[in-house]
C-alpha positions in Angstrom: -44.6 -117.0 -52.0 -45.0 -118.7 -48.7 -45.2 -115.4 -46.9 -48.4 -114.5 -48.7 -49.9 -117.9 -48.3 -49.2 -118.1 -44.6 -50.4 -114.5 -44.0 -53.7 -115.3 -45.7 -53.9 -118.6 -43.7 -53.3 -116.8 -40.4 -55.8 -114.1 -41.2 -58.5 -116.7 -41.8 -57.8 -119.1 -39.0 -56.5 -117.0 -36.1 -59.2 -115.4 -34.0 -56.7 -113.1 -32.3 -56.1 -111.3 -35.7 -59.7 -110.1 -35.6 -58.9 -108.0 -32.5 -56.2 -106.2 -34.5 -58.7 -105.8 -37.4 -61.3 -104.4 -35.0 -58.8 -101.9 -33.5 -57.8 -100.6 -36.9 -61.4 -100.4 -38.1 -62.5 -98.4 -35.0 -59.5 -96.0 -35.3 -60.0 -95.5 -39.0 -63.8 -94.9 -38.5 -63.2 -92.4 -35.7 -60.6 -90.4 -37.5 -62.6 -90.4 -40.7 -65.7 -89.1 -38.9 -63.7 -86.3 -37.2 -62.0 -85.3 -40.5 -65.3 -85.3 -42.4 -67.3 -83.3 -39.8 -64.5 -80.8 -39.1 -63.6 -80.6 -42.8 -67.2 -80.0 -43.8 -67.5 -77.4 -41.1 -64.4 -75.6 -42.5 -65.6 -75.9 -46.1 -69.0 -74.4 -45.1 -67.3 -71.6 -43.2 -65.1 -70.8 -46.2 -68.0 -70.9 -48.6 -70.1 -68.6 -46.5 -67.2 -66.3 -45.8 -66.7 -66.0 -49.5 -70.4 -65.1 -49.9 -70.0 -62.1 -47.6 -67.7 -60.2 -49.9 -66.7 -59.8 -53.5 -63.4 -61.3 -54.6 -61.6 -58.0 -54.0 -62.4 -55.4 -51.4 -60.8 -52.0 -51.4 -61.1 -50.6 -47.9 -59.9 -47.7 -45.8 -60.4 -49.4 -42.5 -61.9 -46.3 -40.9 -65.5 -45.2 -40.3 -65.0 -41.8 -42.0 -64.2 -43.6 -45.3 -62.3 -42.4 -48.4 -63.3 -40.2 -51.4 -62.8 -40.4 -55.1 -64.3 -43.8 -55.3 -66.5 -43.0 -58.3 -63.5 -41.8 -60.3 -61.6 -44.9 -59.4 -64.5 -47.1 -60.5 -64.3 -45.5 -63.9 -60.5 -45.6 -63.9 -60.2 -49.3 -63.1 -63.0 -50.3 -65.5 -61.1 -48.5 -68.3 -57.6 -49.7 -67.4 -58.4 -53.3 -66.3 -61.5 -54.6 -68.3 -59.9 -58.0 -68.4 -59.8 -58.2 -64.6 -62.7 -56.2 -63.2 -66.3 -57.3 -64.0 -68.3 -54.9 -61.7 -67.7 -52.8 -58.6 -70.1 -51.4 -56.1 -69.6 -49.0 -53.1 -70.4 -50.0 -49.6 -70.8 -47.8 -46.4 -70.8 -49.2 -42.9 -71.2 -47.6 -39.5 -72.7 -48.5 -36.1 -76.0 -47.4 -34.6 -79.0 -48.4 -32.5 -81.6 -50.7 -34.0 -85.1 -50.4 -32.6 -88.6 -51.8 -33.3 -90.9 -48.9 -32.4 -93.9 -51.2 -31.8 -92.0 -53.0 -29.1 -89.3 -52.2 -26.6 -86.7 -54.2 -28.6 -83.5 -52.3 -28.9 -80.1 -53.6 -30.0 -76.7 -52.2 -31.2 -76.3 -52.9 -34.9 -73.7 -52.6 -37.7 -75.4 -50.6 -40.4 -74.4 -51.4 -44.0 -75.3 -49.1 -46.9 -75.5 -51.1 -50.2 -76.8 -50.7 -53.7 -78.8 -53.9 -53.7 -78.9 -54.6 -57.4 -75.1 -54.2 -57.7 -74.4 -55.8 -54.3 -76.0 -59.1 -55.2 -73.9 -59.4 -58.3 -70.6 -59.3 -56.4 -71.4 -61.8 -53.6 -74.0 -64.4 -52.5 -76.1 -62.0 -50.5 -79.3 -62.7 -52.5 -79.2 -66.4 -51.5 -79.9 -65.6 -47.9 -82.9 -63.3 -48.4 -86.0 -65.0 -46.9 -88.9 -63.3 -48.5 -87.1 -62.8 -51.8 -87.0 -66.6 -52.1 -90.8 -67.0 -52.0 -91.7 -63.6 -53.6 -88.9 -63.1 -56.1 -88.3 -59.6 -57.3 -90.2 -57.9 -54.4 -87.3 -57.2 -52.0 -85.8 -53.8 -52.4 -84.5 -50.9 -50.3 -86.4 -48.1 -51.9 -89.5 -46.4 -50.4 -92.3 -48.9 -49.7 -95.6 -49.2 -47.7 -96.7 -52.0 -45.5 -98.5 -54.9 -47.3 -101.9 -55.8 -45.9 -103.5 -59.2 -46.4 -107.2 -59.7 -47.0 -109.6 -62.7 -46.6 -111.6 -63.0 -49.7 -115.2 -64.2 -50.2 -113.9 -67.7 -51.1 -112.1 -67.9 -47.8 -108.6 -67.5 -49.4 -106.0 -65.3 -47.9 -104.8 -62.8 -50.5 -101.8 -60.5 -50.6 -101.5 -57.4 -52.7 -101.2 -58.2 -56.4 -97.4 -57.7 -56.8 -96.8 -60.2 -54.0 -99.4 -62.7 -55.3 -97.9 -62.6 -58.8 -94.3 -63.0 -57.5 -95.3 -66.0 -55.4 -97.1 -67.5 -58.4 -93.9 -67.2 -60.4 -91.9 -68.9 -57.7 -94.4 -71.7 -57.5 -94.2 -72.3 -61.2 -90.4 -72.3 -61.2 -89.9 -74.3 -58.0 -89.1 -78.0 -58.9 -88.9 -79.4 -55.4 -92.3 -80.5 -54.1 -91.0 -80.7 -50.6 -90.2 -77.0 -50.7 -93.7 -76.2 -51.9 -95.1 -78.3 -49.1 -93.0 -76.6 -46.5 -94.2 -73.2 -47.7 -97.8 -74.3 -47.6 -97.3 -75.5 -44.1 -96.0 -72.1 -42.9 -98.4 -70.4 -40.4 -99.1 -67.7 -42.9 -100.7 -65.1 -40.7 -97.9 -65.5 -38.1 -94.9 -65.9 -40.4 -95.8 -63.1 -42.8 -98.3 -60.8 -40.9 -97.9 -61.4 -37.1 -100.5 -58.7 -36.3 -103.1 -61.1 -37.4 -104.6 -62.8 -34.3 -107.7 -64.5 -35.6 -109.7 -65.2 -38.7 -112.9 -63.1 -38.9 -115.9 -63.8 -41.2 -115.1 -64.4 -44.8 -116.3 -61.1 -46.2 -114.1 -59.1 -43.8 -110.4 -58.5 -44.0 -108.0 -59.1 -41.2 -104.7 -57.3 -40.6 -104.0 -53.6 -40.2 -106.8 -51.4 -41.6 -109.8 -52.5 -43.7 -110.6 -53.1 -47.3 -109.1 -55.4 -49.9 -105.4 -56.5 -50.0 -103.3 -53.4 -50.4 -100.3 -51.4 -49.4 -100.9 -49.0 -46.5 -98.9 -46.5 -44.4 -96.5 -43.8 -45.3 -93.8 -44.9 -47.7 -90.4 -45.4 -45.9 -87.0 -46.7 -47.0 -86.6 -50.4 -46.8 -84.2 -52.3 -44.5 -82.9 -55.8 -44.7 -82.1 -57.2 -41.2 -79.8 -60.0 -40.1 -82.1 -62.8 -39.2 -80.5 -63.5 -35.7 -80.8 -59.8 -34.9 -84.6 -59.7 -35.4 -85.9 -63.2 -34.9 -85.6 -66.0 -32.3 -83.9 -69.2 -33.5 -85.6 -72.3 -32.2 -83.7 -75.5 -31.2 -84.7 -77.1 -34.5 -82.9 -74.3 -36.4 -86.1 -72.6 -37.7 -87.1 -69.1 -36.6 -90.1 -67.6 -34.8 -90.9 -64.5 -36.9 -92.7 -62.2 -34.6 -92.2 -59.0 -36.6 -94.2 -58.5 -39.8 -92.8 -57.7 -43.2 -93.5 -54.0 -43.6 -93.2 -53.3 -39.9 -91.7 -50.0 -38.8 -88.0 -50.0 -37.9 -85.9 -47.2 -36.5 -82.1 -46.7 -36.7 -80.2 -44.1 -34.7 -76.9 -43.0 -36.3 -74.0 -40.7 -35.4 -72.6 -38.8 -38.5 -68.9 -38.3 -38.7 -66.8 -35.6 -40.4 -64.1 -36.5 -42.9 -61.6 -36.3 -40.1 -63.5 -38.9 -38.1 -64.9 -36.5 -35.5 -68.6 -36.1 -34.7 -70.2 -33.4 -36.8 -71.8 -31.7 -33.8 -75.2 -32.4 -35.1 -77.7 -34.5 -32.9 -77.9 -38.2 -33.7 -80.0 -39.0 -36.8 -83.1 -41.1 -36.4 -83.8 -43.0 -39.6 -87.3 -44.3 -40.0 -87.4 -47.5 -42.2 -89.6 -50.4 -43.1 -88.8 -54.1 -42.7 -88.3 -55.4 -46.3 -86.6 -58.7 -45.7 -84.2 -60.6 -43.5 -80.8 -62.0 -44.5 -79.1 -65.2 -43.4 -75.4 -65.4 -44.4 -74.9 -68.4 -42.1 -72.3 -66.6 -40.0 -73.9 -65.9 -36.7 -71.6 -62.9 -35.9 -72.9 -61.2 -39.0 -76.5 -62.2 -38.8 -76.9 -61.1 -35.2 -75.4 -57.6 -35.9 -75.9 -56.3 -39.4 -78.7 -54.4 -41.0 -78.7 -53.2 -44.7 -80.1 -50.0 -46.0 -79.9 -48.1 -49.3 -76.4 -46.8 -50.0 -77.4 -43.2 -51.0 -79.8 -42.8 -48.1 -77.2 -43.8 -45.6 -74.5 -41.8 -47.2 -76.7 -38.7 -47.0 -77.7 -39.1 -43.4 -74.1 -39.8 -42.3 -73.0 -36.6 -44.1 -70.7 -38.7 -46.3 -72.2 -37.2 -49.5 -70.9 -34.0 -50.9 -71.1 -31.3 -48.2 -70.7 -27.6 -48.8 -67.6 -25.9 -47.4 -67.5 -22.5 -45.8 -65.1 -21.0 -48.3 -67.0 -22.4 -51.3 -67.0 -25.7 -53.0 -67.8 -29.0 -51.4 -66.3 -32.1 -50.0 -66.1 -35.3 -51.9 -68.5 -38.2 -51.3 -67.0 -40.9 -49.2 -67.5 -44.7 -48.7 -65.9 -47.3 -46.6 -65.4 -50.1 -49.1 -65.4 -50.7 -52.8 -66.3 -54.3 -53.5 -64.9 -55.5 -56.8 -66.0 -58.7 -58.7 -63.5 -60.2 -61.1 -63.8 -61.6 -64.5 -64.0 -65.5 -64.7 -60.7 -67.2 -64.4 -58.7 -64.3 -62.9 -56.3 -65.5 -60.2 -57.3 -63.9 -56.8 -54.0 -62.8 -55.3 -52.7 -61.6 -58.7 -55.8 -59.5 -59.2 -55.5 -58.0 -55.7 -51.9 -56.9 -56.4 -52.9 -55.4 -59.8 -55.8 -53.5 -58.3 -53.6 -52.3 -55.5 -51.1 -51.1 -58.1 -53.9 -49.4 -60.0 -55.0 -47.6 -56.9 -51.4 -46.2 -56.4 -51.3 -45.0 -60.0 -54.7 -43.5 -59.6 -53.6 -41.5 -56.5 -50.7 -40.2 -58.4 -52.9 -39.1 -61.3 -55.0 -37.0 -59.0 -52.0 -34.6 -58.7 -51.8 -31.9 -56.0 -55.3 -30.6 -56.4 -56.7 -32.8 -53.6 -56.8 -31.6 -50.0 -54.4 -32.7 -47.3 -57.4 -34.3 -45.5 -58.4 -36.4 -48.6 -54.7 -37.3 -49.2 -54.5 -38.8 -45.7 -57.7 -40.7 -46.3 -56.5 -42.1 -49.6 -53.2 -43.2 -48.2 -54.7 -45.8 -45.9 -56.8 -47.6 -48.6 -55.8 -51.2 -49.2 -56.9 -54.0 -51.5 -57.8 -57.3 -49.8 -59.1 -60.6 -51.1 -62.1 -62.1 -49.5 -59.8 -64.6 -47.8 -57.8 -61.7 -46.4 -61.0 -60.2 -45.0 -62.0 -63.4 -43.2 -58.5 -64.8 -42.6 -58.6 -64.6 -38.8 -61.9 -66.4 -38.6 -61.0 -69.1 -41.2 -57.6 -69.7 -39.6 -59.2 -70.2 -36.2 -61.4 -73.0 -37.6 -58.4 -74.5 -39.6 -56.4 -74.6 -36.4 -59.3 -76.2 -34.5 -59.6 -78.8 -37.2 -55.8 -79.6 -37.0 -56.0 -79.8 -33.2 -59.0 -82.1 -33.1 -57.6 -84.3 -35.8 -54.2 -84.5 -34.0 -55.9 -85.4 -30.7 -58.0 -88.2 -32.2 -55.0 -89.3 -34.3 -53.0 -89.5 -31.1 -55.7 -91.6 -29.5 -55.7 -93.8 -32.6 -52.0 -94.6 -32.1 -53.2 -97.2 -29.6 -53.8 -99.3 -32.7 -50.0 -99.5 -33.2 -49.5 -100.7 -29.7 -52.3 -103.1 -29.9 -51.1 -104.6 -33.2 -47.6 -104.9 -31.7 -49.0 -106.8 -28.7 -51.1 -109.0 -30.8 -48.2 -109.9 -33.1 -45.9 -110.4 -30.2 -48.4 -113.0 -28.9 -48.6 -114.6 -32.3 -44.8 -114.8 -32.5 -44.6 -116.4 -29.1 -47.3 -118.9 -30.0 -45.8 -119.7 -33.4 -42.2 -120.2 -32.3 -42.3 -123.9 -33.4 -43.8 -122.9 -36.8 -41.0 -120.4 -37.2 -38.4 -123.0 -36.4 -39.8 -125.4 -39.0 -39.8 -122.7 -41.6 -36.2 -121.8 -40.9 -35.2 -125.5 -40.8 -36.7 -125.8 -44.3 -34.5 -123.0 -45.5 -36.5 -119.8 -44.9 -34.3 -116.8 -44.1 -34.7 -114.6 -41.1 -35.6 -111.8 -43.4 -38.3 -113.9 -45.0 -39.8 -115.0 -41.7 -39.8 -111.3 -40.5 -41.4 -110.3 -43.8 -44.2 -112.9 -43.2 -45.4 -111.0 -40.1 -45.0 -107.7 -41.8 -47.2 -108.9 -44.7 -49.6 -110.4 -42.1 -49.8 -107.0 -40.3 -50.3 -105.3 -43.7 -53.2 -107.6 -44.4 -54.7 -106.8 -41.0 -54.3 -103.1 -41.8 -55.9 -103.3 -45.2 -59.0 -105.3 -44.0 -59.4 -103.1 -40.9 -59.0 -99.9 -43.0 -61.7 -101.0 -45.6 -64.1 -101.9 -42.8 -63.3 -98.7 -41.0 -63.9 -96.6 -44.1 -67.2 -98.3 -44.6 -68.4 -97.9 -41.0 -67.1 -94.3 -40.8 -68.7 -93.3 -44.1 -72.1 -94.8 -43.2 -71.9 -93.0 -39.9 -71.1 -89.6 -41.4 -73.8 -90.0 -44.1 -76.4 -90.7 -41.4 -75.0 -88.5 -38.6 -78.0 -86.2 -38.5 -80.5 -89.0 -38.4 -78.4 -90.6 -35.6 -78.4 -87.4 -33.7 -82.2 -87.0 -34.1 -82.7 -90.6 -32.8 -80.5 -89.8 -29.7 -82.3 -86.5 -29.1 -85.7 -88.2 -29.3 -84.5 -90.5 -26.4 -83.0 -87.6 -24.4 -82.8 -83.9 -25.6 -79.5 -83.6 -23.7 -77.9 -85.9 -26.3 -78.3 -83.4 -29.1 -74.7 -82.3 -29.4 -75.1 -80.1 -32.5 -77.7 -77.4 -31.8 -78.8 -75.1 -34.6 -79.6 -72.7 -31.8 -75.9 -72.3 -31.2 -74.3 -73.0 -34.6 -75.3 -71.2 -37.8 -75.6 -74.4 -39.6 -78.8 -76.4 -39.4 -77.2 -79.7 -40.0 -74.0 -81.4 -39.2 -71.7 -81.7 -42.3 -72.2 -85.2 -43.8 -69.9 -85.4 -46.8 -66.9 -87.7 -46.9 -64.0 -86.6 -49.1 -62.2 -89.2 -51.1 -58.8 -87.7 -50.4 -59.4 -87.9 -46.6 -60.5 -91.5 -46.9 -57.5 -92.5 -48.9 -54.8 -91.0 -46.7 -56.5 -92.2 -43.5 -56.5 -95.8 -44.9 -52.8 -95.4 -46.0 -51.8 -94.2 -42.6 -53.7 -97.0 -40.9 -52.0 -99.7 -43.0 -48.6 -98.1 -42.4 -49.4 -97.9 -38.6 -50.2 -101.6 -38.6 -47.0 -102.5 -40.3 -45.0 -100.3 -37.9 -46.7 -102.0 -35.0 -45.5 -105.4 -36.3 -41.9 -104.5 -36.8 -40.6 -105.4 -33.3 -42.4 -108.8 -33.3 -41.2 -109.4 -36.9 -37.6 -108.6 -35.8 -38.0 -111.1 -32.8 -39.3 -113.8 -35.2 -36.4 -113.2 -37.6 -33.9 -113.8 -34.8 -35.3 -117.1 -33.7 -32.8 -120.0 -33.9 -34.3 -123.1 -35.6 -32.9 -125.6 -33.0 -34.1 -123.6 -30.1 -37.5 -123.1 -31.7 -38.0 -126.8 -32.4 -37.3 -127.5 -28.7 -39.7 -124.7 -27.7 -42.6 -125.8 -25.6 
């Protein structure tokens, strides 16, 4: 009992103990901040990586793709209804992206999707900019350019479908801040950049003349990665210099089923800017454009092509994205779908061509984690490395606690002698200092968790204050990272194990001083000056 009493007494009366508490507190706070930020960064990466794909992706890994996908969709839907919810084909290739009204030209990864199916297998719809404010208006079919008008009452009006869609969004939006942000948008620049000035109220402004309407020859729609098309400002928002409905051109190189160029000249595909997509992964958003699957399949000569001897080739795709039924285990589903693919290949018999057989042989089922494993593992390793480095720095707390308790033992030698003279054992005296160190660790850990949590919860505000003093102090720039804000969530599990390690570290730091105290001879201690 005396151990607990004296430990509490020393904790309250000895100023030197507060240096130990402070060291534990700072170390706990530092490690908790690092774990929370890096852990939040990793969780966001995983969540956004998951949103790029369906749960299972069947892929050939080659640009020429693989055939018989429609037959396999029917086969797997019939054989595995308890596993497969929906599947959709995807084509990808590479081309040249150009805005004809400017000299802006970039390489791009062109992805052919069936939008209504595609948004059911992943989180693609969440990143569509105009679809958020005008729900139901983003599509990849043929479309004309929307033209705004300035009405007699001075109000800017869009064509009726867009006005109705925006009205539905306003009625369903529950966050008044979001509505205010939309109302503050520079409408004529954010939506129709060709507008340069407001003319008298009875006139229209924008391309052409007349009331709000759709103008221009209909063209297929294209959804563009936001970082490919727009400039990201330091505050994380975008300068949208290209209007919705603007002309876009893609130049493509068709490939034969063997992977060779078809010999035809490159295909120039005229399109119209329908929306932009933000997945949150910069490497995707600065490279990808999305067009209608059947349109891209046709222009890449991946649809059924006539053969010289009669008949035709099979349509080809690069991926079949498969969404699973709720509750289905990911890796198990991957293995079952891979097995179904092998059985399906066998069921085709010997009627398929040698060329198609080679293409089918390289098709493999992946989970979304498999598809993004290299990227996710790189971030995981970075988290481990940073945590290890800061944890190593935090080991100074063990040394500091050891030094502090050594000083306390030296100063309390006479007290130790009295305790031993009264019958205390060496083990009991040593335990006194271990309990004392544990108390220091507990108090320091609790304070460290409080300080670290408050810092993480307000880390973006703290950065804003520092940036207002000096822009160079902004360490997390949305211009560089895909995330607008620093992760600011503290996980309970992280807090618990950091606190436990801190208490154990404090106890470890006290073991040598405790051992020295346990070996003190009472007679020598009472003579100690």
